[in-house]
C-alpha positions as CSV (number, residue, x, y, z in Angstrom):
1,M,-111.9,-39.8,85.5
2,N,-109.3,-41.0,83.0
3,N,-107.9,-39.2,79.9
4,I,-108.0,-35.7,81.4
5,I,-105.8,-33.4,79.3
6,T,-103.7,-30.8,81.1
7,R,-103.1,-27.6,79.2
8,K,-99.9,-26.1,80.6
9,K,-99.1,-23.6,77.9
10,S,-100.8,-20.5,76.8
11,I,-102.9,-20.7,73.7
12,A,-101.7,-17.2,72.8
13,T,-98.0,-17.6,73.3
14,N,-97.4,-21.3,73.3
15,R,-95.3,-20.7,76.4
16,E,-95.7,-21.5,80.1
17,T,-97.0,-18.0,80.8
18,L,-100.0,-19.0,82.8
19,E,-101.0,-18.2,86.4
20,E,-103.9,-19.6,88.4
21,F,-107.0,-17.5,88.2
22,V,-110.4,-19.0,89.3
23,E,-111.4,-22.5,90.3
24,Y,-114.8,-24.3,90.6
25,P,-114.3,-27.7,92.3
26,N,-116.8,-30.5,91.4
27,F,-118.5,-28.7,88.5
28,P,-120.8,-30.8,86.2
29,V,-118.9,-31.8,83.2
30,F,-121.8,-32.1,80.7
31,I,-123.7,-29.1,79.7
32,G,-127.1,-30.5,78.9
33,C,-129.8,-32.9,80.1
34,T,-129.8,-36.6,80.7
35,D,-132.0,-39.6,81.5
36,Q,-129.4,-41.3,83.7
37,K,-129.5,-41.5,87.5
38,P,-128.1,-38.5,89.3
39,E,-125.4,-40.5,91.0
40,K,-123.9,-41.2,87.6
41,D,-123.3,-37.5,86.8
42,L,-119.6,-36.7,86.5
43,K,-118.1,-33.6,88.1
44,A,-114.6,-32.3,87.9
45,N,-112.4,-29.4,88.9
46,M,-113.1,-26.5,86.5
47,K,-109.8,-24.6,86.9
48,W,-109.1,-21.4,84.9
49,M,-105.7,-20.0,84.2
50,I,-104.8,-16.6,82.7
51,C,-101.9,-15.9,80.4
52,K,-99.8,-13.1,81.9
53,D,-98.6,-12.0,78.5
54,S,-101.9,-11.9,76.6
55,G,-104.8,-12.1,79.1
56,C,-106.1,-15.3,77.5
57,I,-108.3,-17.1,80.1
58,Q,-108.1,-20.8,79.5
59,L,-109.2,-24.1,81.1
60,Y,-106.4,-26.0,82.8
61,N,-107.9,-29.5,82.9
62,L,-109.7,-30.5,79.7
63,M,-112.3,-33.2,80.0
64,P,-112.2,-36.1,77.4
65,P,-114.3,-35.1,74.4
66,E,-116.3,-38.3,74.6
67,V,-117.5,-37.2,78.0
68,I,-118.2,-33.5,77.1
69,Y,-120.1,-34.5,73.9
70,S,-121.5,-37.8,75.2
71,Q,-125.1,-36.7,74.4
72,Y,-126.7,-34.6,71.7
73,H,-127.5,-31.2,73.1
74,S,-126.8,-28.4,70.6
75,E,-129.9,-27.4,68.7
76,A,-129.4,-23.7,68.2
77,I,-133.2,-23.1,68.4
78,G,-135.1,-19.8,68.7
79,G,-135.6,-16.6,66.8
80,I,-132.1,-15.3,67.3
81,W,-130.5,-18.4,66.0
82,E,-132.9,-18.4,63.0
83,E,-131.8,-14.8,62.2
84,H,-128.2,-15.7,62.8
85,H,-128.3,-18.5,60.3
86,K,-130.2,-16.3,57.8
87,I,-127.6,-13.5,58.0
88,F,-124.6,-15.8,58.1
89,C,-125.8,-17.7,55.0
90,K,-125.9,-14.3,53.2
91,F,-122.4,-13.6,54.4
92,I,-121.2,-17.1,53.2
93,S,-122.8,-16.5,49.8
94,R,-120.6,-13.4,49.3
95,N,-117.4,-15.1,50.2
96,I,-117.7,-18.8,49.2
97,K,-115.4,-20.5,46.7
98,G,-116.6,-23.8,45.3
99,D,-118.0,-26.7,47.4
100,V,-118.0,-26.6,51.2
101,I,-116.7,-28.6,54.1
102,E,-118.6,-27.6,57.3
103,I,-116.9,-28.4,60.6
104,G,-119.3,-29.2,63.4
105,G,-122.5,-28.8,61.4
106,S,-124.7,-30.4,64.0
107,N,-128.0,-31.7,62.4
108,G,-127.5,-29.7,59.1
109,S,-129.7,-26.7,59.8
110,L,-127.2,-24.2,58.5
111,A,-126.3,-26.2,55.4
112,N,-130.0,-26.8,54.7
113,R,-130.8,-23.1,54.9
114,Y,-128.0,-22.2,52.6
115,L,-128.8,-24.8,50.0
116,N,-132.5,-23.8,50.0
117,S,-131.7,-20.1,49.6
118,Y,-128.6,-20.0,47.4
119,K,-126.6,-22.0,44.8
120,K,-126.8,-25.8,44.9
121,I,-123.3,-27.0,45.8
122,K,-121.8,-30.1,47.4
123,W,-121.8,-29.5,51.2
124,T,-120.1,-32.0,53.5
125,I,-120.6,-31.9,57.2
126,V,-117.8,-33.2,59.5
127,E,-119.5,-33.9,62.8
128,P,-118.7,-36.3,65.6
129,G,-121.8,-37.9,67.1
130,M,-123.6,-37.4,63.8
131,R,-127.3,-37.0,64.1
132,K,-129.6,-36.7,61.0
133,D,-132.9,-36.0,62.7
134,N,-134.2,-33.8,59.9
135,D,-136.1,-35.7,57.1
136,N,-136.1,-32.7,54.9
137,L,-132.3,-32.2,54.4
138,D,-131.2,-31.2,51.0
139,E,-129.8,-34.1,48.9
140,N,-126.5,-32.2,48.4
141,I,-125.6,-32.6,52.1
142,N,-123.3,-35.4,53.1
143,F,-122.2,-36.3,56.6
144,I,-118.8,-37.6,57.8
145,N,-119.1,-38.9,61.4
146,A,-115.7,-37.7,62.7
147,F,-113.7,-34.9,64.3
148,F,-112.0,-32.6,61.8
149,D,-108.2,-32.9,62.1
150,K,-105.1,-33.7,60.1
151,D,-106.0,-37.4,59.8
152,I,-109.3,-37.0,58.2
153,K,-109.4,-38.1,54.5
154,L,-110.4,-35.1,52.5
155,D,-109.2,-33.8,49.1
156,K,-107.9,-30.2,49.2
157,G,-110.7,-27.8,48.8
158,K,-111.6,-24.1,48.4
159,S,-114.1,-23.4,51.3
160,I,-114.3,-24.3,55.0
161,V,-117.3,-23.2,57.0
162,H,-117.9,-23.4,60.7
163,S,-120.3,-21.7,63.1
164,H,-119.7,-21.5,66.9
165,A,-117.1,-24.3,66.6
166,F,-113.8,-22.5,67.1
167,E,-114.4,-21.9,70.8
168,H,-114.9,-25.6,71.3
169,M,-111.4,-26.5,70.1
170,Y,-108.9,-27.9,72.6
171,E,-106.0,-26.8,70.4
172,P,-107.3,-23.8,68.4
173,T,-103.9,-23.1,66.8
174,V,-103.7,-26.7,65.6
175,F,-107.2,-26.4,64.3
176,L,-106.3,-23.4,62.3
177,D,-103.2,-25.2,61.0
178,D,-105.4,-28.2,59.9
179,I,-107.7,-25.9,58.0
180,F,-104.7,-24.1,56.4
181,N,-103.3,-27.5,55.2
182,Y,-106.7,-28.6,53.9
183,L,-107.3,-25.4,51.8
184,E,-105.8,-24.6,48.5
185,E,-103.8,-21.4,48.2
186,G,-106.5,-18.7,48.1
187,G,-109.0,-21.0,49.7
188,R,-111.5,-19.4,52.2
189,Q,-112.4,-20.1,55.8
190,I,-115.8,-18.6,56.5
191,F,-116.9,-18.7,60.1
192,S,-119.0,-17.3,62.9
193,V,-117.7,-17.1,66.5
194,P,-119.5,-15.9,69.7
195,N,-118.7,-12.3,70.5
196,L,-117.0,-13.3,73.8
197,T,-115.9,-9.8,74.7
198,K,-119.5,-8.6,74.7
199,Y,-120.7,-11.8,76.4
200,L,-118.3,-11.1,79.3
201,E,-119.0,-7.4,79.4
202,N,-122.7,-8.2,79.5
203,K,-122.1,-10.8,82.2
204,Y,-123.4,-13.8,80.3
205,S,-122.6,-17.0,82.2
206,N,-122.2,-19.1,79.0
207,S,-119.0,-17.2,78.0
208,I,-116.5,-20.0,79.0
209,N,-117.1,-23.4,80.5
210,F,-116.1,-27.1,79.9
211,E,-117.1,-26.7,76.3
212,H,-115.9,-23.1,75.6
213,T,-112.4,-23.8,77.0
214,F,-110.8,-20.4,76.3
215,F,-111.7,-16.8,76.2
216,F,-110.6,-14.9,73.1
217,T,-111.1,-11.3,72.1
218,E,-111.1,-10.1,68.5
219,E,-107.6,-8.9,68.9
220,L,-106.4,-12.4,70.0
221,L,-108.3,-14.2,67.3
222,E,-107.0,-12.0,64.6
223,H,-103.5,-12.4,65.9
224,L,-103.9,-16.2,65.7
225,L,-105.3,-15.9,62.2
226,S,-102.5,-13.8,60.9
227,F,-99.9,-16.1,62.6
228,R,-101.5,-19.0,60.7
229,K,-101.3,-17.0,57.4
230,F,-105.0,-16.1,57.0
231,K,-105.9,-12.7,55.5
232,I,-109.2,-11.2,56.6
233,I,-111.4,-10.5,53.5
234,E,-114.5,-9.5,55.3
235,K,-115.7,-9.1,58.9
236,D,-119.2,-8.4,60.2
237,Y,-121.1,-8.3,63.4
238,F,-124.4,-10.0,64.2
239,M,-126.0,-8.1,67.1
240,E,-123.8,-8.6,70.2
241,H,-124.1,-12.3,69.6
242,S,-121.6,-13.3,66.9
243,I,-118.8,-12.1,64.7
244,F,-118.5,-13.3,61.1
245,Y,-115.2,-13.7,59.4
246,A,-114.2,-14.6,55.9
247,V,-110.5,-15.2,55.7
248,E,-108.2,-16.4,52.9
249,K,-105.1,-18.6,52.9
250,D,-102.3,-16.3,52.0
251,E,-98.6,-17.1,52.6
252,S,-97.6,-13.5,52.4
253,V,-99.6,-12.5,55.5
254,V,-97.5,-10.8,58.2
255,S,-98.3,-11.7,61.9
256,L,-100.1,-9.0,63.9
257,N,-98.6,-8.1,67.2
258,L,-100.1,-9.8,70.3
259,Q,-101.8,-7.4,72.6
260,N,-101.7,-7.9,76.4
261,Q,-105.3,-7.7,77.7
262,Y,-104.5,-9.3,81.1
263,E,-106.0,-6.6,83.3
264,Q,-109.2,-5.9,81.4
265,N,-110.0,-9.6,80.9
266,K,-109.4,-10.5,84.5
267,T,-111.5,-7.6,85.7
268,K,-114.4,-8.4,83.4
269,Y,-114.5,-12.0,84.5
270,L,-114.4,-11.3,88.2
271,N,-117.1,-8.7,87.8
272,M,-119.3,-11.4,86.1
273,L,-118.6,-13.9,88.9
274,N,-119.4,-11.4,91.7
275,Y,-122.6,-10.4,89.8
276,Y,-123.9,-14.0,89.9
277,K,-123.0,-14.5,93.5
278,E,-125.1,-11.4,94.4
279,I,-127.9,-12.7,92.2
280,V,-128.0,-16.1,93.9
281,E,-128.0,-14.5,97.4
282,I,-130.9,-12.2,96.5
283,I,-133.0,-14.8,94.7
284,N,-132.6,-17.3,97.5
285,K,-134.0,-14.8,100.0
286,E,-137.0,-14.3,97.7
287,L,-137.5,-18.1,97.2
288,N,-137.3,-18.7,100.9
289,S,-139.8,-16.0,101.7
290,N,-142.5,-17.2,99.4
291,N,-144.4,-20.5,99.8
292,S,-145.3,-20.9,96.2
293,N,-145.0,-24.2,94.4
294,N,-144.8,-22.4,91.1
295,N,-141.2,-21.2,91.0
296,F,-139.4,-22.0,87.8
297,L,-135.9,-21.6,86.3
298,F,-135.2,-21.1,82.6
299,G,-132.6,-23.1,80.6
300,G,-131.6,-26.7,80.6
301,H,-128.1,-25.5,80.0
302,I,-125.1,-23.7,81.6
303,F,-127.3,-20.7,82.5
304,S,-129.0,-22.9,85.2
305,Q,-126.0,-25.0,86.1
306,F,-124.0,-22.0,87.0
307,L,-126.6,-20.5,89.2
308,I,-127.2,-23.9,90.9
309,Y,-123.5,-24.4,91.4
310,L,-123.2,-21.0,93.1
311,G,-125.9,-22.0,95.6
312,L,-129.3,-21.3,94.0
313,N,-131.8,-23.3,96.2
314,Q,-133.1,-25.9,93.7
315,T,-135.4,-27.4,96.3
316,K,-137.6,-24.3,95.8
317,I,-137.7,-24.7,92.0
318,R,-140.5,-26.8,90.5
319,F,-139.1,-27.3,87.0
320,I,-136.6,-25.9,84.6
321,L,-138.3,-24.5,81.5
322,D,-136.7,-25.0,78.1
323,N,-137.9,-24.9,74.5
324,S,-136.0,-28.0,73.4
325,N,-138.1,-31.0,72.4
326,E,-134.9,-33.1,73.0
327,K,-134.6,-32.0,76.6
328,E,-138.2,-32.3,77.7
329,D,-138.8,-34.6,80.7
330,K,-135.0,-35.2,81.1
331,R,-133.0,-33.9,84.1
332,L,-130.5,-31.1,84.0
333,Y,-127.1,-32.8,84.4
334,G,-125.6,-32.1,87.8
335,S,-129.0,-31.2,89.4
336,S,-132.2,-32.7,90.7
337,L,-134.4,-30.7,88.4
338,K,-136.5,-32.0,85.4
339,I,-137.1,-30.1,82.2
340,K,-140.6,-29.0,81.0
341,K,-141.7,-27.0,78.0
342,P,-142.7,-23.4,78.8
343,K,-146.4,-24.1,78.0
344,I,-146.7,-25.6,81.5
345,I,-147.1,-22.1,83.0
346,K,-150.0,-21.2,80.7
347,D,-152.8,-21.6,83.3
348,L,-150.9,-21.1,86.5
349,E,-151.6,-18.1,88.8
350,N,-148.6,-15.7,89.0
351,P,-145.8,-18.2,88.3
352,T,-142.3,-17.0,89.2
353,I,-139.7,-17.6,86.6
354,I,-136.0,-16.9,87.0
355,V,-134.6,-15.9,83.7
356,F,-130.9,-15.2,83.2
357,A,-130.6,-16.1,79.6
358,G,-127.6,-14.1,78.3
359,Q,-127.9,-13.0,74.7
360,Y,-131.4,-14.6,74.5
361,Q,-132.9,-12.6,77.4
362,N,-135.4,-10.4,75.6
363,E,-136.6,-13.3,73.4
364,I,-137.2,-15.5,76.4
365,E,-138.9,-12.8,78.5
366,S,-141.3,-12.0,75.7
367,Q,-142.1,-15.7,75.3
368,F,-143.0,-16.2,78.9
369,L,-145.2,-13.1,79.1
370,G,-146.9,-14.2,75.9
371,I,-147.8,-17.6,77.4
372,N,-148.9,-16.1,80.7
373,K,-149.1,-12.3,81.1
374,N,-149.3,-12.8,84.9
375,S,-145.8,-14.3,85.0
376,K,-143.5,-12.8,87.5
377,L,-140.0,-12.7,86.0
378,I,-136.8,-12.3,88.0
379,T,-134.3,-10.9,85.5
380,P,-131.0,-9.0,85.2
381,S,-133.0,-5.8,85.1
382,N,-135.1,-6.3,88.3
383,Y,-133.5,-8.9,90.6
384,R,-132.4,-6.2,93.0
385,D,-136.1,-5.3,93.6
386,Y,-136.6,-8.5,95.5
């Protein structure tokens, strides 16, 4: 694969303070589903380094963005995302200044919710691989089909918004610099990021991957913000899912000291990895002992890719279940498994469904039991019973 970017310096220190940590050879590079033939799926070495002076875990080899984001796959669907957008819009309304540039606004769902609930303003979405698949978008929403960087042609403004975009940046400090240079003095950056510390503590497999290319704690993020002259105006938490920040461009900000979280971050990640290795071993024994043709796996995403990579026997799985209309009848990239909507289990007798859905666990479990009360779920709370 051409155009692989090697990240040799620490995101936290900008120095060569990295040591080798964990490596996954031949991991699927695209997190999503595809119509292409399996032999065309690309795989690469997912190699993680850790900064000795900060504990920042970061990907060593970065895949070309045109490969990672080659197909549309980020819909943010479900009850938790609905509630996230509702609460985040309220947070935005308290902190906004003037019109908005939204970075990575996907199909406009956040913008549409805000404009339908709050003041009508000009809202411009900067999104590569732009997709306007919603016919009911507010007329005040404009799209620019591009990556946000220093070369994009925008007038200086007062408000930048982004939601679960920061963790996708290959150069997060450059990203913050570009936002700083775009904003007027006193301009606001209002954003939501995944609560990666809780993700890792709770052993969610979507913490870091080929898309989320570095692990940041609140302490590291706030150090980077202060170093880039952003003052925190407001901070709030959404469940253990996200953290909301409203920060203001302020040349007088003094940089916060960088904390070294090397030991705790390393321990948390290795605990998560060992947890999934144990899960795969136990589930494989269960799958091999039953002769059912009604075994399913939830998630046309990294949740399933990680389990399969660690050795989950996919020959014993009938389909992957996912709520996405976009993914239905496609194949999970890097696997042999097709995607079906959950309704397929409705009339089955005692279907077995493997559900390790991270921050969406309770929502998904309730959905499956609502479709078929006789579903047998294998989950984080009961997998050791098998």
